[in-house]
C-alpha positions in Angstrom: -8.4 202.5 -6.2 -10.8 200.0 -4.8 -12.2 200.4 -1.3 -11.2 196.9 -0.4 -7.6 197.9 -0.6 -7.8 201.2 1.3 -7.0 199.6 4.8 -3.8 198.1 3.5 -2.9 201.3 1.7 -3.6 203.3 4.8 -1.5 201.1 7.1 1.4 201.1 4.5 1.3 204.9 4.2 1.3 205.2 8.1 4.2 202.8 8.2 6.2 204.8 5.6 5.2 208.1 7.3 7.1 206.8 10.4 10.1 206.0 8.4 12.9 208.5 7.3 12.6 208.8 3.5 15.3 210.6 1.5 16.8 210.8 -2.0 19.3 208.1 -2.8 22.8 209.0 -3.8 23.3 212.7 -3.5 19.8 213.7 -4.5 17.8 212.1 -1.5 16.3 214.2 1.2 14.0 213.7 4.2 12.0 215.7 6.6 8.6 216.9 7.4 6.4 218.8 9.7 7.7 219.2 13.2 6.3 216.9 15.9 6.7 216.3 19.6 5.8 213.0 21.4 5.1 212.8 25.1 6.0 209.8 27.1 5.4 209.9 30.7 5.3 213.7 30.5 8.7 213.9 28.9 9.2 215.5 25.5 11.5 213.8 22.8 13.4 215.4 20.0 11.6 216.5 17.0 10.6 213.5 14.6 11.5 213.6 11.0 8.2 213.4 9.2 8.2 212.0 5.6 7.5 213.9 2.4 5.1 211.4 0.9 2.4 212.8 -1.3 0.5 209.7 -1.6 0.7 205.9 -2.2 -1.0 203.6 -4.8 -1.6 199.9 -4.5 -0.2 198.0 -7.5 -1.4 194.6 -6.4 0.0 191.6 -4.7 0.6 193.5 -1.6 2.8 195.9 -3.4 2.7 199.6 -3.5 4.3 202.7 -5.0 4.6 206.1 -3.1 5.2 209.4 -4.5 7.7 211.3 -2.3 10.0 214.2 -2.2 8.2 216.2 -4.8 9.5 219.6 -5.3 9.6 222.3 -8.0 12.5 224.8 -8.7 12.7 227.6 -11.2 15.2 227.4 -14.1 16.5 229.6 -16.8 13.8 228.3 -19.3 10.9 227.4 -16.9 10.8 225.0 -13.9 11.9 221.6 -13.0 10.0 219.2 -11.0 11.8 216.4 -9.1 10.2 213.5 -7.3 10.8 209.9 -6.0 8.9 206.8 -6.5 9.5 204.5 -3.6 8.5 201.0 -4.9 7.8 198.6 -2.0 7.8 194.9 -2.8 6.0 192.9 -0.2 5.9 189.7 -2.1 8.1 186.7 -2.1 9.4 187.1 -5.7 11.4 189.9 -7.4 9.5 192.9 -8.7 10.5 194.2 -12.1 10.0 198.0 -12.3 10.2 197.9 -16.2 6.6 196.7 -16.1 5.6 200.1 -14.4 5.9 203.9 -15.1 4.6 207.2 -14.0 2.7 209.9 -15.9 2.9 213.6 -14.9 -0.1 215.8 -15.8 -1.6 219.2 -14.5 -4.9 219.4 -13.2 -5.8 221.5 -16.4 -4.8 218.4 -18.6 -1.4 219.3 -19.7 1.1 216.4 -20.0 4.9 216.5 -19.1 7.7 214.2 -20.3 9.2 212.3 -17.3 12.9 211.3 -17.1 14.9 209.0 -15.0 17.7 210.5 -13.0 21.0 209.4 -14.7 22.1 207.5 -11.7 18.9 205.5 -11.5 18.9 204.4 -15.2 19.9 200.8 -14.4 17.6 200.3 -11.4 14.8 197.9 -12.2 14.7 194.7 -9.9 13.2 195.2 -6.5 14.1 192.1 -4.4 11.3 190.4 -2.5 10.4 192.1 0.8 12.4 195.3 0.1 11.9 198.6 -1.4 13.8 200.7 -3.9 13.7 204.5 -4.5 13.9 205.7 -8.0 14.2 209.4 -8.9 12.8 211.3 -11.8 12.6 214.9 -13.2 10.4 216.7 -15.5 10.6 220.1 -17.1 7.4 222.1 -16.8 6.4 225.7 -17.8 7.1 228.5 -15.4 3.3 229.0 -14.6 2.9 225.7 -13.2 2.3 225.3 -9.4 3.4 222.1 -7.6 -0.1 221.7 -6.2 -1.5 221.7 -9.7 0.3 218.3 -10.5 -0.9 214.8 -10.3 1.1 211.6 -10.8 -0.5 208.5 -12.6 1.0 205.1 -11.8 0.5 202.8 -14.7 1.5 199.3 -15.5 2.4 198.1 -19.2 -0.5 195.9 -20.3 -0.6 195.0 -24.0 -4.1 193.8 -23.6 -5.4 197.1 -22.5 -6.3 200.2 -24.4 -3.0 202.3 -25.2 -1.2 199.3 -23.5 -1.5 201.0 -20.1 -3.3 199.9 -17.0 -3.8 202.7 -14.5 -3.3 201.7 -10.7 -4.0 204.9 -9.1 -3.4 208.7 -9.1 -1.5 210.8 -6.5 -2.5 214.5 -6.4 -0.3 217.1 -4.6 -2.6 218.4 -1.8 -2.7 222.0 -0.8 -1.2 221.3 2.6 1.7 219.3 1.0 5.2 220.8 1.7 8.7 219.8 0.5 10.3 222.2 2.9 11.9 220.9 6.2 10.3 222.8 9.1 12.2 225.0 11.5 14.3 223.1 14.2 13.5 219.7 12.6 16.3 217.7 11.2 16.5 216.2 7.7 18.4 213.0 6.5 20.2 213.0 3.4 21.3 209.8 1.8 24.9 209.5 0.3 26.0 206.3 -1.6 25.2 203.9 1.2 25.2 206.0 4.2 23.1 208.7 5.7 23.6 212.4 7.0 21.3 213.8 9.6 21.4 217.5 8.8 20.0 220.7 10.5 20.4 224.4 10.8 21.6 225.2 14.2 22.1 229.1 14.0 21.3 232.0 11.6 22.6 235.5 12.2 22.6 238.5 9.9 24.6 241.7 10.1 23.7 244.8 8.2 25.1 248.1 6.9 23.6 250.8 4.8 24.0 248.8 1.6 24.2 245.0 2.4 22.8 242.5 4.6 25.3 239.5 5.3 23.5 236.2 6.7 25.6 233.5 8.2 24.2 230.1 8.8 25.7 227.3 10.8 24.9 224.0 9.0 25.3 220.7 10.9 25.9 217.4 9.4 26.1 214.1 11.3 27.0 210.9 9.8 24.3 208.4 11.0 25.6 205.7 8.6 28.0 202.7 8.9 30.8 204.1 6.7 32.5 207.4 5.9 30.5 210.0 3.8 32.1 212.1 1.3 30.3 215.4 1.1 29.2 216.0 -2.4 29.8 219.4 -4.2 26.6 220.9 -2.9 25.4 224.3 -3.8 23.8 226.4 -1.2 21.4 229.3 -1.5 18.9 231.5 0.4 15.4 231.6 -1.1 13.6 234.6 0.0 9.7 234.7 0.6 9.1 236.1 -2.9 11.4 233.4 -4.5 14.6 235.3 -5.1 17.8 233.2 -4.7 21.2 234.3 -3.4 24.2 232.1 -3.4 25.9 231.1 -0.3 29.7 230.3 0.1 30.7 227.4 2.4 33.6 227.6 4.8 34.9 224.5 6.6 34.7 222.3 3.4 37.4 221.1 1.1 37.4 218.8 -1.7 36.5 215.3 -0.8 35.7 216.3 2.7 34.7 213.2 4.6 32.7 212.7 7.9 33.3 209.4 9.7 30.4 207.3 11.1 29.0 208.9 14.3 31.0 212.1 13.7 29.5 215.4 12.8 30.7 218.6 11.1 29.5 222.2 11.1 30.0 224.4 8.2 29.5 228.1 7.9 27.3 229.4 5.0 27.6 233.1 4.2 26.2 235.4 1.6 25.3 239.0 0.8 21.8 240.3 0.2 20.4 243.8 -0.3 20.1 245.8 2.9 16.4 246.2 2.6 15.5 242.4 2.0 12.9 241.2 4.5 14.1 238.4 6.7 10.7 236.6 7.1 10.2 233.3 5.4 13.8 232.6 4.3 14.6 229.0 3.1 17.9 227.3 2.7 18.1 225.5 -0.6 20.6 222.8 -1.3 21.2 221.8 -5.0 23.6 219.8 -6.9 24.8 219.9 -10.6 24.1 216.9 -12.8 26.5 217.2 -15.6 25.0 214.3 -17.5 21.5 215.6 -17.6 22.9 219.1 -17.5 20.5 220.1 -14.8 20.6 221.8 -11.4 18.7 219.3 -9.1 17.3 220.5 -5.8 18.4 218.2 -2.9 16.7 219.6 0.1 14.9 222.7 1.4 14.9 224.1 5.0 12.7 226.6 6.5 15.2 229.0 8.3 14.5 230.4 11.6 14.4 234.2 11.8 17.8 235.4 11.6 19.4 236.8 14.8 20.5 240.2 13.8 23.4 240.0 16.3 24.3 242.2 19.3 26.8 244.6 18.0 26.6 246.6 21.2 29.8 247.6 22.8 31.6 245.1 24.8 33.8 246.3 27.7 37.6 246.5 27.7 39.1 243.1 28.1 35.7 241.6 27.9 35.3 238.4 25.5 33.2 238.7 22.4 32.6 235.5 20.5 32.8 235.4 16.8 31.8 232.3 14.7 34.4 231.3 12.0 33.6 228.2 10.1 32.8 225.4 12.6 35.1 227.2 15.2 34.5 230.1 17.8 36.9 232.8 18.4 37.0 234.5 21.7 38.0 238.1 21.0 38.9 241.0 23.2 41.0 244.2 23.2 43.9 243.8 25.8 45.5 247.2 25.7 46.2 250.4 23.8 49.5 252.2 23.3 49.1 255.8 22.1 52.0 258.0 21.2 51.7 261.7 20.2 53.5 264.2 18.0 52.5 267.8 17.0 49.9 266.6 14.5 48.7 263.0 15.2 48.0 260.4 17.7 49.4 257.0 16.8 47.6 254.2 18.4 48.4 250.6 18.7 45.5 248.4 19.7 46.5 244.9 20.9 43.7 242.6 19.8 43.4 239.0 21.2 41.9 236.1 19.6 41.6 232.5 21.0 40.4 229.6 18.9 38.2 227.5 21.2 37.3 225.1 18.4 38.8 221.7 17.4 40.4 222.6 14.1 42.8 225.5 12.9 41.0 228.7 11.9 42.0 230.7 8.9 41.1 234.3 9.8 38.9 236.2 7.5 40.2 239.6 6.3 38.1 241.6 8.9 37.8 245.2 8.5 38.5 247.3 11.6 37.5 251.0 12.3 38.1 253.3 15.2 35.1 255.4 16.0 35.1 258.2 18.3 32.3 259.4 20.7 31.5 262.2 18.2 30.8 259.6 15.4 34.1 260.1 13.5 35.5 256.9 11.9 39.2 256.2 11.2 40.5 253.2 9.4 42.6 250.7 11.3 45.3 248.8 9.6 45.5 244.9 10.2 47.9 242.4 8.8 45.6 239.4 8.5 47.0 237.8 5.3 47.6 234.1 5.8 46.9 234.2 9.5 45.7 231.0 11.2 45.1 230.0 14.7 45.4 226.3 15.9 42.8 224.9 18.4 43.0 226.3 22.0 45.7 228.7 20.8 45.5 232.6 21.6 47.0 235.1 19.1 47.6 238.7 19.4 47.5 241.0 16.6 48.4 244.7 16.6 46.1 247.2 15.0 47.5 250.6 13.9 45.5 253.8 13.7 46.3 257.5 13.4 43.9 260.2 14.6 44.6 264.0 14.5 45.4 265.4 17.9 42.5 267.7 17.8 40.1 264.7 18.0 39.3 263.3 21.6 39.8 259.6 21.9 37.8 259.4 25.2 35.1 256.6 24.8 36.6 255.7 21.4 35.5 252.2 20.2 37.0 249.6 18.1 34.4 248.2 15.4 35.1 244.9 13.8 33.3 244.1 10.5 33.1 241.3 8.1 35.3 241.2 5.0 34.0 243.7 2.2 31.8 242.0 -0.4 34.2 243.5 -3.0 37.8 243.7 -1.8 38.9 245.5 -4.8 36.4 248.3 -4.3 37.8 250.7 -1.7 34.2 251.9 -1.0 33.0 248.3 -0.3 32.2 247.9 3.4 31.7 244.9 5.7 29.0 244.2 8.1 29.6 245.4 11.7 29.9 242.2 13.8 31.3 243.6 17.1 32.3 246.7 18.9 34.8 247.1 21.8 35.3 249.6 24.3 39.0 250.7 24.5 40.9 250.7 27.6 42.6 254.1 28.7 45.7 254.6 26.4 48.9 253.3 27.8 47.1 251.4 30.4 49.2 248.3 29.5 52.4 250.3 30.1 55.0 248.5 32.0 57.7 249.8 34.5 61.4 248.8 34.9 61.4 245.3 36.3 57.9 244.4 35.1 57.4 241.5 32.7 54.9 241.7 29.9 53.9 239.4 27.1 53.4 239.5 23.3 52.5 236.9 20.9 53.1 236.5 17.0 52.8 233.6 14.5 55.5 231.6 16.3 54.2 231.8 19.9 54.1 233.8 23.0 57.1 235.6 24.5 57.8 237.4 27.7 59.7 240.5 28.0 61.3 242.3 31.0 63.1 245.6 31.1 66.1 245.3 33.5 67.8 248.5 33.4 68.7 251.6 31.4 72.3 253.0 31.3 73.5 256.4 30.0 77.2 256.1 28.9 79.6 258.8 27.5 80.5 258.5 23.7 82.5 261.1 22.2 80.4 264.2 22.2 77.2 262.2 22.7 75.7 259.7 25.3 74.7 256.2 24.6 71.3 255.2 26.2 71.5 251.5 26.6 68.5 249.3 27.7 69.0 245.7 29.0 66.1 243.6 28.1 65.4 239.8 28.9 63.5 238.0 26.4 61.8 234.7 27.6 59.8 231.6 26.3 57.3 230.0 28.7 56.0 227.7 26.1 56.5 224.0 25.7 58.7 224.2 22.6 61.8 226.1 21.7 60.8 229.6 19.9 62.8 231.5 17.2 64.4 234.9 18.1 62.0 237.5 16.9 63.3 240.7 15.2 63.0 243.2 18.1 63.6 246.8 17.5 62.0 250.0 18.9 62.8 253.4 20.1 63.3 255.6 23.2 60.7 258.2 23.7 62.0 261.3 25.6 59.4 263.4 27.5 56.6 261.8 25.4 57.9 263.7 22.3 61.4 262.9 21.0 61.8 259.6 19.4 65.5 258.0 19.6 65.7 254.9 17.3 67.7 252.0 18.7 69.8 249.3 17.5 69.4 245.8 18.9 72.2 243.6 20.1 71.7 239.9 21.1 73.9 239.2 24.2 73.8 235.4 23.7 75.2 233.4 20.8 72.0 231.3 20.3 69.6 230.9 17.5 66.5 230.1 19.5 65.0 230.4 22.9 64.7 227.1 24.6 61.6 225.9 26.7 61.6 228.1 29.8 64.6 229.8 28.7 65.7 233.4 28.3 68.1 235.5 26.3 69.4 239.0 26.9 69.1 241.9 24.5 70.6 245.3 24.5 68.8 248.2 22.8 70.9 251.4 22.4 70.5 254.7 20.8 72.4 258.1 21.1 71.6 261.5 22.4 73.8 264.8 22.7 75.6 264.6 26.0 74.1 267.8 27.1 70.6 266.8 26.5 68.4 266.5 29.7 64.8 265.0 30.0 62.4 264.3 32.7 60.8 261.0 31.6 61.9 258.2 29.3 59.9 255.3 27.7 61.1 252.3 25.7 58.8 251.2 23.0 59.5 247.7 21.7 58.5 246.8 18.3 58.7 243.8 16.1 60.2 244.0 12.4 57.9 242.3 10.0 59.7 243.3 6.9 62.1 246.2 5.6 59.1 248.6 5.8 56.8 247.5 8.5 57.1 247.2 12.3 54.4 246.6 14.9 54.2 247.8 18.5 54.8 245.1 21.2 55.1 246.6 24.5 56.0 249.9 26.2 58.0 250.3 29.3 58.0 253.7 31.3 61.3 254.9 33.0 62.0 258.1 34.9 65.2 260.1 34.5 67.0 258.1 37.1 69.3 255.7 35.2 71.3 252.8 36.4 74.9 253.8 37.1 77.6 251.5 35.7 78.4 248.8 38.1 81.3 250.0 40.4 84.2 247.5 40.7 86.5 248.1 43.7 90.3 247.6 43.7 90.9 243.9 43.6 87.5 242.9 42.4 86.4 241.7 39.1 83.4 242.3 36.8 81.7 239.3 34.8 80.5 240.3 31.3 77.7 237.8 30.7 76.3 236.3 27.6 75.9 232.9 26.4 79.0 232.0 24.3 80.9 235.1 25.3 81.3 235.1 29.2 84.3 236.8 30.3 85.8 238.1 33.5 87.5 241.5 33.8 90.0 242.7 36.4 92.7 245.4 36.8 96.1 243.8 37.0 98.4 246.8 37.1 98.8 250.5 36.1 101.6 252.5 34.8 101.9 256.2 34.2 104.3 257.3 31.3 105.3 260.9 31.9 105.5 263.3 28.9 106.1 266.9 28.3 102.5 268.0 28.2 100.7 265.1 29.7 100.9 261.7 31.3 100.1 258.5 29.4 98.0 256.6 31.8 98.0 252.8 31.1 95.9 250.1 32.8 96.7 246.5 32.4 93.2 244.8 32.1 93.1 241.2 32.6 90.3 239.2 30.6 89.5 235.7 31.5 87.5 233.4 29.2 84.6 231.9 31.3 83.4 229.7 28.6 83.9 226.0 28.2 85.3 226.3 24.7 88.0 228.6 23.1 86.5 232.0 22.5 87.4 235.4 21.3 88.0 238.0 23.8 85.1 240.6 23.5 85.8 243.8 21.8 85.9 246.7 24.5 85.4 250.4 24.5 86.7 252.5 27.5 86.8 255.9 29.0 89.0 257.3 31.9 87.0 259.5 34.3 88.8 261.9 36.3 87.8 263.4 39.7 86.2 266.4 38.1 83.8 264.3 35.9 85.9 264.7 32.8 85.8 261.8 30.4 88.8 260.8 28.2 88.4 258.2 25.4 90.9 255.3 25.8 92.4 253.1 23.4 92.4 249.4 24.1 94.8 246.8 22.4 93.0 243.9 20.7 93.8 240.2 20.7 93.5 238.5 17.3 93.4 234.8 18.5 90.9 232.9 20.6 92.0 231.9 24.1 91.1 228.7 26.0 88.7 228.1 28.7 89.7 229.9 32.0 92.7 231.4 30.2 93.7 235.0 30.9 94.9 237.6 28.5 96.0 241.1 29.4 95.0 244.2 27.4 96.6 247.7 27.5 94.0 250.5 28.1 95.5 253.8 27.8 94.9 257.5 27.3 96.6 260.9 27.5 95.7 262.7 30.8 96.7 266.1 32.3 100.1 265.9 33.6 100.5 264.9 37.2 97.2 263.0 37.3 97.2 260.5 40.0 96.0 257.1 39.0 94.0 256.5 42.2 92.0 259.6 41.4 90.9 258.2 38.1 88.3 255.4 37.2 88.1 253.3 34.3 84.7 253.0 32.5 84.6 249.8 30.3 81.9 248.2 28.1 81.5 245.8 25.3 81.9 247.6 22.0 79.0 247.6 19.5 78.5 248.6 15.9 75.2 248.8 13.8 73.2 246.5 15.9 75.9 243.8 16.7 79.0 243.3 18.6 82.0 245.2 17.1 84.6 243.1 15.3 86.1 245.9 13.1 87.9 247.9 15.7 85.7 250.8 14.7 82.6 250.6 17.0 79.8 253.2 17.1 79.0 252.7 20.9 79.3 250.4 23.7 76.9 248.8 26.3 76.9 247.0 29.8 79.3 249.6 31.3 81.4 248.9 34.5 83.3 251.5 36.4 86.6 250.2 37.8 88.5 251.9 40.7 92.2 252.1 39.5 94.8 251.0 42.2 97.5 253.5 43.5 100.4 253.2 41.3 103.8 251.8 42.6 106.1 254.6 41.4 109.3 253.0 42.9 111.3 251.2 40.2 112.8 247.7 40.9 116.3 247.6 42.2 117.1 244.4 40.3 116.6 243.3 36.8 114.7 240.0 37.4 111.1 239.5 35.9 110.6 242.9 34.4 107.2 243.1 33.0 106.7 244.6 29.6 103.5 242.8 28.6 103.3 240.5 26.7 107.1 240.1 27.5 108.8 239.2 30.6 112.5 240.1 30.8 115.3 238.9 33.2 118.9 240.2 32.7 121.1 237.5 34.2 124.6 239.0 33.8 126.4 242.3 32.5 129.9 242.3 31.0 132.1 245.2 30.1 135.5 244.8 28.3 138.1 247.3 26.8 138.9 246.0 23.3 141.3 248.8 22.2 142.1 252.4 22.8 139.0 253.6 21.2 136.5 250.7 21.6 135.1 248.6 24.4 132.3 245.8 24.7 129.1 246.1 26.8 127.2 242.8 26.9 123.9 241.5 28.5 122.9 237.9 29.2 119.2 237.9 29.3 116.1 235.7 29.1 112.9 237.0 27.3 109.6 235.2 27.4 106.3 236.1 25.8 102.8 235.1 26.8 101.4 232.6 24.5 97.9 234.3 24.7 99.1 237.6 23.4 98.8 238.7 19.7 97.9 242.2 20.2 97.8 245.1 17.6 99.8 247.4 20.0 102.8 245.2 21.0 105.2 247.0 18.6 104.6 250.1 20.5 106.5 248.9 23.4 110.3 249.3 23.5 113.0 248.7 26.0 115.5 251.6 26.7 118.7 250.9 28.6 120.6 253.9 29.8 124.2 253.7 31.4 125.3 256.5 33.5 128.2 257.4 35.9 127.2 256.4 39.5 129.4 259.5 40.8 127.1 261.9 38.8 129.4 263.0 36.0 127.8 263.7 32.6 129.0 260.4 31.1 126.0 258.6 29.5 125.0 256.4 26.7 121.7 254.7 25.8 120.4 251.9 23.7 116.8 251.5 22.4 115.9 248.0 21.8 112.7 246.4 20.2 111.3 243.4 21.9 110.8 240.1 20.3 113.0 240.7 17.2 116.4 239.6 16.1 117.9 243.1 15.8 116.5 243.8 19.3 116.0 241.5 22.1 114.8 238.0 20.7 112.7 235.6 22.7 114.7 233.2 24.6 118.2 233.0 26.4 120.6 235.2 24.5 123.6 237.6 24.9 123.1 241.1 23.5 126.3 243.2 23.1 127.0 246.8 22.2 130.4 248.2 21.0 131.2 251.6 22.4 133.5 253.7 20.1 133.3 257.0 22.2 137.1 258.1 22.4 136.3 260.5 25.3 134.4 258.0 27.2 137.4 255.6 26.9 139.9 258.2 28.1 137.9 258.7 31.3 137.3 255.1 32.1 140.5 254.5 34.3 139.1 257.4 36.6 135.6 255.9 37.0 134.5 253.3 39.7 130.9 252.3 39.1 128.0 252.8 36.8 124.2 252.8 37.0 121.9 251.2 34.6 118.2 252.5 34.2 115.9 250.3 32.4 112.9 252.2 30.8 109.5 250.9 29.4 108.7 253.1 26.3 105.1 253.2 25.2 103.8 255.5 22.4 106.9 257.8 22.6 106.8 258.3 26.4 108.8 256.2 29.0 108.5 254.8 32.4 111.6 253.8 34.5 110.8 250.3 35.7 114.2 249.3 37.1 117.6 250.6 38.3 121.0 249.1 39.6 124.6 250.0 40.0 127.6 247.9 38.9 131.4 248.3 38.9 133.2 248.8 35.6 134.7 245.7 33.9 134.3 242.9 36.3 131.4 240.6 35.5 128.4 241.0 37.5 126.3 237.9 38.2 
């Protein structure tokens, strides 16, 4: 190179060194030594130095620079890649076909140079512009980059060997193709540029493996979208060993818009004893045409942060990096139950995604470690779990520990996914450790409101009360729970189940009944649940807990919340005489009230019957709820009662009457008895079969004093669902041995009644001599039938053929008619009146 041209070359090299040079297409890169500039005492961001190895003047004010020279080991040697930056400073096009480059070693070895496939058609460099052309060459494994030199030639058929040399660029000893720490590097991608940098490096470690994690930032500094090529990422250690890295946060054809940036997470696995000094990040790309792995960029990595896996306090946030997002993690509470052998602990682990995109959770490993160093596996369901931006998610972790082991100062350790998930011995790297709050610290009391979250959203739960209701030779424990939604959208109803825990020892499984006929919980809405189970009626206990769980599948449940409760239970609501009880539930609201009471006297006992009015409080036709009932006597004895059922729906505000009846000790007074009524349930739902396995929401009705005086007329006699009025009675002698007895009557039936017990009611008419003789005859009549008393206005007649009675009639003045209501074989006198023989009585 002539000395007369050195000033120009120096000026050109200086100008080029102040520019960002990078490989075109996917192979370009840029970077250099770090630098700081001071202006007015203020420091600027690090400048991107070039990777120019040298520049050769080719005449006419034009030059060729050797840039981006790098060497990378391959399976059969090494590959050298470099870029020629051809600068045309003339007013005419420059044809690169007239030039070439020779690659030699300082020892004189020559190496074949090849154009990169994507540059094979590059030749014309327009006036006053530059063009970058990329090359590669295969060299032997013992060649060092600093042993190489690049001869720039021009084809000249008048010269020896048809070549005219313009200059030689040698790789100096201080030349480096590695981007310094904390300096950005620009990559060119098909007409746009990416400014790249490493923002963070961490490395976790266990006894076998080290797991580095790099945060790699890419900013599109061009004017059009940049599609990220299929890069391959490696860590190259100080002694040249390469370990692949997996990229999270990228998908096929991921694009970055202009002025947008994206961070990806690069993770890998190295032997635990690998020194961390001198690590480099290597980015390569596979060229399928040349069948080569081409190095794209090298970055000097900062010393990895080994991470602080020190224990964080209970309910203290620990940040974890996942992809380009951050999770704020913490332990909220722990619920621990105990049997004779094991502690069963549920750890409520909270995660909030503070990033801008959804996070698919890695399959973290969890371990429970005691203060004595014992480690127990912790089960976590993390399959296909994702968290949207700014959304919190609570997962439940399950662990079992022998009761002999102390849980004081136990810790929850979170580790990275194991390198080999199929190997049970494969372990992840500890990333965080959490102090555990005191077990059951999150326990709630009756009336408190707790929260839980699942994949659908966050729910509130409140325990309203717990009742203990008699059921045959057992008692029903029934908990009233309100499930709420405080979110912005409707939520599906989760599968809630659970159990009662008596004295911290005995588990009583529960069935769950949904009080409301809905399929979701609306925004700011609530629904009612009833959870019931059974215990022997003789069983006593001093403490009770309700543990709520969510059913994941047929075999899996997770604990949600725990409510503590003492042995004081909510008594059934007392309903005074004349008051009513509202049985609530969306789609099934109904009001209950006692209408009347009748006692049917028997030989060994009394049949107590209560007429219970049920009013539909819905806006639509609805079925009357199936009920279950007991009569409670003054000494506390409980007698199961039968209840008639209605088959048909009744209209809004319509009232139907049900018979509630049972055999009680003879001479029992109705006012000394109470009626316990609740909604019948069966197998976790409201009963529709007539054969319930329990009942809930009990109410205790005071029974009014019975009117024991029969009516003295036959108008509007109530034999529900019928009402009978006898409007006239006729007697007539037809012959010496026959006379006629006739009734003119009106029988009406309630349109709401279609009960199963209607056929049990019969009307008995008894005729006796008013003077007290033994003359008597009776007739038993069914109601609502043609052979008995039919509905409507009719005349019912009987022909009496009793010759003895006929012989005595001339000597009788009047007779008495008694009307009985017969129910289940026992009868009740409801009306009586006296008439004269044979004249018509109106």
